[in-house]
Phi, psi and omega in degrees: 000066181294159183304327186290344179275354187275140174284168182229153167232165187234150160062239192246134179232173183228137173292123180273121176247154185304323179298336180266353183302313181298303181301321181290320175299319185286318185275325184047061188293128186293338181283353178261114185275333178202164179238158177231142176224159166279117184302325182302335185272355185227351187300326188241020180272127176237202178067213185296313179299317179299322177292318177298318178298313178302316180300323181285320178291336178281345184248339181227152174295146181226149168236168179231141177232108190284158184239341196234004186292333178054060184301334181257006186281162186284338183282157179300147180300137185274090188285332175294320176296321185291326179291315178297324179295317179302319177299313181298314178299317180292315181299324181259009178050048180292129188287326183203154180230136175228162177215166181278139172282078187196189170221156183216016178223147172196090188055041180137162182287137178268349181056036171201159178261111184267142181287134172285139178303134182277079178227161178297321181300316181293324175309308182291323181297309185283332176293318177300320180291321177297313178304316180296320175303313179296326180293316181292315179286343181061036178202155172291148173240164174247139173255144182258132169296123182265163167278144182215159188238349175211158182227075183295136176069022187296128170238317174267161171287158176305316180300312186290321177302313180298312180301319183290323180296313180304316181291312184294322182275343186052060179234183181258173182242126163264107186270114181269107186287325178294321179297323179297315179297312179301314180293328182292328178283316185289329186243003170070040170236172184274116186297319185297318181291327176296315180295321181302332186273353184288144182278109186309320184292346180258349184284111183268333183187173179230150170242145167227149183198177177258170181212174183253132178269102175282318178204171182302329179245025177210108180252149179239124179286108185244337189055028180242020181211170177289156175294136181261166186305313180298330177288320175300315180302317178293325176296318177301318180296319180300311180299324177289332181278314195242357184093172182281102179266142179305136192228131183250136174269124177257134173209111188262330181207183192045048182295127179271177175307145182312315180306331178286323177293321180290335177291321174293322171301321176301321177296316175305311182295324176301313182292321179296320181299323178298338180241024187307323178300341179264019185300143179225170179259159176285131169091000000 
């Protein structure tokens, strides 16, 4: 799966939620260059919604960000799901697929993204599952650094664990800038130094989102608020370090009027324009 085989998307994207499907189809905003969906939410959708979704994937570039693969989970990898997923990705010409570096199952879905222990054993375990996923899907995937609130069994730092998995699995990175900021506050590390250590050649795309401030030293990643100033500053730093990487705005609930989301997309594009000579492709 050499880099030359990968499809590309450009610039600024928006996470597509069902509540946005109608307004986005009607408006077709030119400032949104691509959309991203959780495939689990659309793989078996038919009827009117399915037709609307198909029309949108036929007219605009799409990426997928998985929720349920549970790459670090104790249960066997769900290869039947992966085969169904491959069909979905191929049928809709999805440009890129990513998943969380986490787990979410243990004899059933936990409905949360749990942190994988930061150990060498876990590096090899999850890397093997990522390689198997790539083989079944017949494409490279990107893994996303998650927000986490405890680190049971920690031996390695979050940064070193992430870097080791990327190297061992030979996969790409979906770098979530908000998660870096949230974790830096909750776990007391320097966000800029974390970003500086990321491998440029593996960064396939970026996510930005909002979060909830529970306390001065405790943030909760919610995707339910606007992106804040320090996260925008970190995004600008990423562009200065690695070039203009395709960047997606995530908003899962407390959805504001569409013009407010488009204004945030506009901020992404403004920062990208400032670094335009450094533009890069997704994947």
